[in-house]
VOPAGU-2260 file (C-alpha; in pm, 1 decimal, decimal comma):
REM VOPAGU-2260
SITE   aa  ch    i         X         Y         Z
SITE  UNK   A    0   -4947,8   10389,3   12336,3
SITE  UNK   A    1   -4747,1   10302,2   12024,9
SITE  UNK   A    2   -4827,8   10027,0   11775,9
SITE  UNK   A    3   -4550,6    9811,0   11924,5
SITE  UNK   A    4   -4722,0    9829,9   12266,0
SITE  UNK   A    5   -5058,9    9708,9   12135,0
SITE  UNK   A    6   -5134,8    9340,6   12193,7
SITE  UNK   A    7   -5299,2    9159,9   11903,9
SITE  UNK   A    8   -5642,6    9033,8   12008,3
SITE  UNK   A    9   -5763,4    8877,5   11682,3
SITE  UNK   A   10   -5569,3    8623,3   11477,5
SITE  UNK   A   11   -5743,4    8749,1   11162,8
SITE  UNK   A   12   -5550,8    9077,3   11207,8
SITE  UNK   A   13   -5218,9    8898,2   11145,0
SITE  UNK   A   14   -5101,9    8851,6   10785,3
SITE  UNK   A   15   -4808,0    8680,9   10613,4
SITE  UNK   A   16   -4514,5    8921,0   10606,0
SITE  UNK   A   17   -4604,8    9089,5   10936,6
SITE  UNK   A   18   -4318,2    9113,3   11185,2
SITE  UNK   A   19   -4433,2    9016,1   11535,6
SITE  UNK   A   20   -4309,0    8942,4   11886,2
SITE  UNK   A   21   -4431,7    8629,6   12066,1
SITE  UNK   A   22   -4455,0    8660,1   12445,5
SITE  UNK   A   23   -4518,4    8396,6   12713,1
SITE  UNK   A   24   -4640,0    8554,5   13036,5
SITE  UNK   A   25   -4404,3    8852,4   13080,3
SITE  UNK   A   26   -4107,8    8750,3   12863,1
SITE  UNK   A   27   -4040,9    8790,5   12493,3
SITE  UNK   A   28   -3954,9    8451,4   12349,0
SITE  UNK   A   29   -3945,7    8498,8   11974,2
SITE  UNK   A   30   -3938,1    8770,7   11711,4
SITE  UNK   A   31   -4002,9    8685,3   11350,8
SITE  UNK   A   32   -4192,9    8726,7   11029,0
SITE  UNK   A   33   -4529,9    8560,9   10984,4
SITE  UNK   A   34   -4516,8    8291,5   10718,0
SITE  UNK   A   35   -4870,1    8149,9   10736,2
SITE  UNK   A   36   -5184,2    8211,1   10939,8
SITE  UNK   A   37   -5465,8    7960,7   10993,5
SITE  UNK   A   38   -5737,0    8148,2   11187,7
SITE  UNK   A   39   -5977,6    7853,3   11156,8
SITE  UNK   A   40   -5721,9    7637,7   11343,4
SITE  UNK   A   41   -5610,6    7915,4   11580,6
SITE  UNK   A   42   -5243,1    7887,9   11482,7
SITE  UNK   A   43   -4973,6    8073,6   11292,9
SITE  UNK   A   44   -4621,9    8000,7   11172,2
SITE  UNK   A   45   -4334,2    8244,9   11193,1
SITE  UNK   A   46   -3981,1    8247,7   11057,4
SITE  UNK   A   47   -3770,8    8330,5   11360,0
SITE  UNK   A   48   -3544,5    8633,6   11317,1
SITE  UNK   A   49   -3176,3    8546,4   11334,0
SITE  UNK   A   50   -3211,3    8169,8   11289,9
SITE  UNK   A   51   -3474,7    8138,9   11015,8
SITE  UNK   A   52   -3633,5    7847,3   11202,3
SITE  UNK   A   53   -4002,5    7799,5   11121,6
SITE  UNK   A   54   -4212,5    7780,8   11439,2
SITE  UNK   A   55   -4578,2    7702,2   11503,2
SITE  UNK   A   56   -4770,3    7894,6   11771,6
SITE  UNK   A   57   -5123,8    7842,8   11901,4
SITE  UNK   A   58   -5274,4    8190,9   11928,0
SITE  UNK   A   59   -5452,9    8124,2   12258,0
SITE  UNK   A   60   -5135,9    8010,7   12439,9
SITE  UNK   A   61   -4927,5    8326,9   12397,3
SITE  UNK   A   62   -4944,8    8702,4   12360,6
SITE  UNK   A   63   -4840,9    8874,8   12038,8
SITE  UNK   A   64   -4770,7    9228,9   11929,1
SITE  UNK   A   65   -4619,4    9400,8   11627,2
SITE  UNK   A   66   -4239,2    9402,0   11643,2
SITE  UNK   A   67   -4054,3    9726,4   11586,1
SITE  UNK   A   68   -3828,6    9726,1   11283,1
SITE  UNK   A   69   -3456,0    9742,6   11345,8
SITE  UNK   A   70   -3294,4   10072,7   11257,4
SITE  UNK   A   71   -3017,7   10078,1   10997,9
SITE  UNK   A   72   -2669,8   10119,5   11141,8
């Protein structure tokens, strides 16, 4: 199993600057860079890749894993 296939089970393991995928059930919804993490609140904010929109996610309501980096063309 590669790092990109490992689901994150602890919000404290996520840090600003990490690139992650946010999944709901079986579908990838967002990919972005972590901006802030609030483990005591159970939430994190990401900057969505492509749009730069800042989004808030409750950790318990979705699945997360490290996102693979895009390869240079």
